[in-house]
Residue, then its C-alpha position, 0 to 999 in steps of 0.5 A: m259599703v252602704i249596703a254592707k253597713a245596712q246589713r251589719h245593722g240589720v236594716v237589710r238582708r240579701i234575698h238573692h245574689g246582688a239583691y237586698c230587701l228591707v228587714g221590715v218588709w221581709e220579716p213580716a212577709d209570709r212565704a208567698a210574699r217572700h217568693r214574690l219579692r224574690s221573683h220580682v228581683v229575678r225577673r229584673l235580671y233577665g228582662d223580657a227574654v223570660a216569663r215568670s211561670h209555674v208557681s211564680a206566675l201563679l202567685e202574681l195572679g193571686g192563686p193559692d200557695w197551699g202545698l206548693d214548693l215555693s223554694t225556687v223561682h220559675l222562669t220560662s225562656l221565650l227564646g228556647a234556652g236550655e233547662r237548668i236549676q241554678a241559684g234558686i232559679a228554675h229555667h224552663r224551655g217549654v214551647t210558648m204559644v202567643d196565648d200562653i203569655t201575658r203582660r203584667d206590670g211591665s213584665w211577662l207572665t205565663a197566661p193563667a191556663r198555662t200557669a195553672l197547668d204548669t204548676a199542677a204538673g209539678a205538684s202533688r194531687d191535692p194542691a194541683v187540683a186546688v190550683l185547677d179549681w181556683v183558675q176556673a172558679t175565678g174565671n181566669a181560665t175556662r175548662d176548654e182552655l185547660d183541656l186544650g193546654v193539656e193536649r198541647m202538653q201531653m208529650w212534655p216531660g213531667t206532665i204524666g197524670l196532668h189529665h187525671k188531675l184536671r178531671l178531678s177538678n170541678g171548677r166550682a170550689e172557691s177555696v182550697l178547703e172546698t177542693r179538699a172536701h170534694l177530694l175527701c168525698r171521692d177518696h172515701d166513697l161518700p156522696m158528693f155534695e153539690p157545691q155553692f148551694a143557694v137557699f131562698h126565702p119563700s118569696g124567691r129572694l136569695a137568703g144565702r149561699v153555702d159551700g155545699a149541700w147534700p139535698a137528698y140528706r137534708t144537710m148543708i156544709e160550710l168549710d171554715g178557714m180564717t180567710k173566709y171571715l177576712r174576705h167577708r168582713r165588712a168595713g169597721e167590723t171586728i172578727e167577733e162581729c163577723v163570726l156572730r153575723e155568720k152564726q145568724r146567717e146559719n140560723l136563718l138558712r137552717r130555719l128556711t130549709g129545716w136542714t142540718m149544717i156541718r162545718l169542717a175546718w182545716s184540722d178536720l181535713e188533716r184527719p181524713v179517715e176520722t172526718a169521713r167516718m163522721l160524715r158517713a155516720h151523719l148522712l146515714a142517720q139522715t137517711a134513717a130519719 
């Protein structure tokens, strides 16, 4: 009766059968946070007989959610139970080796390499490559671990194309935007930029690092997402102050190299043909200069 009254008064809302969340927690949560709330409820229902897996484990590990379907909580049975989708829960029974699972906060998760591969197998190309880049760039899994995982999974249903997705990842992209820019260059036959390019002072001291560069074309590239500014914002610094500091850093890097700087944002990557045309024209102009 207490829960029913709280629901009527808009204090709580049901997020799964028999599970409720404070409206003040649920409403401001983004889709990734809401999925995590539901997955925590579900894992309590099933206990240690399952490990959260696929995208549900990915979000617990801090992975990117761009382009991924978060409508279903994913569990992999540790007892070999059958596969089914029921009440917003996908139950998987893929073989789990000792190194395929890990313990976190009192519950089982599939290990990072297995999580990334499971997620990538069920995702479209670009989100899949972003996940595979993320797990390598963060040091959560090595390329060798991923290669071994693909070999183990090659006969599993739904894993066709997984090897190709892994081959497209370079493991050095530090954001979804960087992954998307790499794929844009590949798709439109543009020269591939060198990721995470470092620029130094004449003394040899590091001046800064950019998301990428085409040294042969004397051009640097930065991929601008709001999370970048939030990540690099200093304590007590406003967004405006952070952006101004970034502009000063860009000016320094351009002075030191004599190169130009291209900045791409999410909106540019939503127009790949137009953006590829712009990049090609710029690089050709640098060749002629």
